C-alpha positions in Angstrom: -24.0 141.3 170.7 -25.7 139.1 168.2 -22.6 137.3 166.8 -22.0 133.7 168.1 -18.8 133.1 170.1 -15.7 131.5 168.6 -15.7 127.8 168.3 -12.9 125.7 170.0 -11.3 125.2 166.6 -11.2 129.0 166.0 -9.7 129.6 169.5 -7.1 126.8 168.8 -6.2 128.5 165.5 -5.8 131.9 167.3 -3.6 130.2 169.9 -1.2 128.7 167.4 -1.1 131.9 165.3 -3.4 130.8 162.4 -6.4 132.9 163.4 -8.6 134.4 160.7 -9.2 138.1 160.4 -12.9 137.4 161.4 -11.7 135.7 164.6 -9.4 138.6 165.5 -12.2 141.1 164.9 -14.5 139.0 167.1 -11.9 138.9 169.9 -11.7 142.7 169.8 -15.4 143.0 170.5 -16.2 139.9 172.6 -14.9 139.9 176.2 -16.1 136.3 176.9 -13.9 134.9 174.1 -11.0 137.1 175.1 -11.3 135.8 178.7 -11.3 132.2 177.5 -8.2 132.9 175.4 -6.4 134.6 178.3 -7.4 131.9 180.8 -5.8 129.2 178.5 -2.6 131.3 178.0 -2.2 131.9 181.7 -2.6 128.1 182.4 0.1 127.4 179.8 2.3 130.1 181.4 1.9 128.6 184.9 2.8 125.2 183.5 5.9 126.5 181.7 7.1 128.2 184.9 6.5 125.1 187.0 8.4 122.9 184.6 11.2 125.3 184.4 11.5 125.5 188.1 11.4 121.7 188.4 14.2 121.3 185.8 16.4 123.9 187.5 15.9 122.3 190.9 16.8 118.9 189.7 20.4 118.0 190.4 22.4 116.2 187.8 23.7 112.8 188.9 27.1 111.9 187.6 27.5 108.5 186.1 29.9 106.3 187.9 33.1 105.6 185.9 33.3 102.3 184.0 34.8 99.7 186.3 36.8 97.2 184.3 37.1 94.8 187.2 33.3 94.2 187.0 33.4 93.2 183.3 34.5 89.6 184.0 31.6 89.3 186.5 29.2 90.2 183.8 30.6 87.6 181.4 30.4 85.0 184.2 26.8 85.9 184.9 25.9 85.6 181.3 27.6 82.2 181.0 25.8 81.1 184.1 22.4 82.1 182.8 23.1 80.5 179.4 24.1 77.2 181.2 21.0 77.3 183.3 18.8 77.8 180.2 20.6 74.9 178.4 20.0 72.6 181.4 16.3 73.6 181.5 15.9 73.0 177.8 17.5 69.5 178.1 15.4 68.5 181.2 12.2 69.5 179.5 13.0 68.9 175.8 14.5 65.3 176.0 11.5 63.8 177.8 9.0 65.5 175.4 11.0 64.3 172.4 11.2 60.7 173.8 7.4 60.8 174.5 6.7 61.8 170.9 8.9 59.0 169.6 7.1 56.4 171.8 3.7 57.8 170.9 4.6 57.5 167.2 5.5 53.8 167.7 2.3 53.1 169.6 0.2 54.6 166.9 1.3 51.8 164.6 2.8 54.0 161.9 3.7 52.0 158.8 7.0 52.6 157.0 6.6 54.0 153.5 8.2 50.9 151.9 5.2 48.8 153.2 2.7 50.9 151.2 3.5 49.5 147.8 0.4 49.7 145.6 -0.4 47.2 142.9 -0.4 48.3 139.3 -4.2 47.7 139.3 -4.7 50.1 142.3 -2.5 52.7 140.6 -4.5 52.4 137.4 -7.8 52.8 139.3 -6.5 55.9 141.1 -5.4 57.4 137.8 -8.8 56.8 136.3 -10.4 58.5 139.3 -8.1 61.5 139.0 -8.9 61.8 135.3 -12.6 61.8 135.9 -12.3 64.4 138.6 -10.2 66.6 136.3 -12.8 66.3 133.5 -15.6 67.2 135.8 -13.7 70.3 137.1 -12.7 71.5 133.6 -15.7 73.2 132.2 -16.0 75.5 129.2 -16.7 78.4 131.5 -14.1 81.2 131.1 -11.8 81.6 134.1 -11.2 85.1 135.5 -7.5 84.4 135.2 -7.7 84.0 131.5 -10.4 86.6 131.0 -8.2 89.3 132.6 -5.0 87.9 131.2 -3.4 87.5 134.6 -1.0 84.8 133.6 0.3 86.6 130.5 3.2 88.2 132.4 3.9 91.8 133.0 2.7 94.2 130.4 4.4 97.6 129.8 2.2 100.5 130.6 0.6 101.5 127.4 -0.5 105.1 126.7 -4.0 105.7 125.6 -4.6 105.9 121.9 -4.6 109.3 120.3 -8.3 109.1 119.4 -9.2 108.3 123.0 -7.3 111.2 124.4 -9.0 113.8 122.2 -12.6 112.8 123.0 
């Protein structure tokens, strides 16, 4: 036989029922490809039988009925764990918070009221900001203005008639 054997994809297609007529014709002639197909099918059959036997042999365990007397114990357990978490949070959180407060005082932070600038300093800062603004504003077109990104939403426009018929 000169024809090449079926590829794995072709065999997969045959197995799921999407085989081509060429694949079916090849399987009629080629014993090797037929054996591969039957070997896979027998493996699947063995698996199906084993899983069915396992599921039939498995006994169903009945759930114990809900015991209302245990419900308060669950609530008490939850409250106990919540209380333990709160105590843990306080024992760790309070010292960390106090450490941060002491550390802030040791850094010598200055209240905002002490930072009053003189009118001369404010004028000098404003001059500096104006010069920076002038150096940044160039006559170069911005992509935002070039593509009209700030113009707001535009309704979708249909192409002009002359463009459609080109």
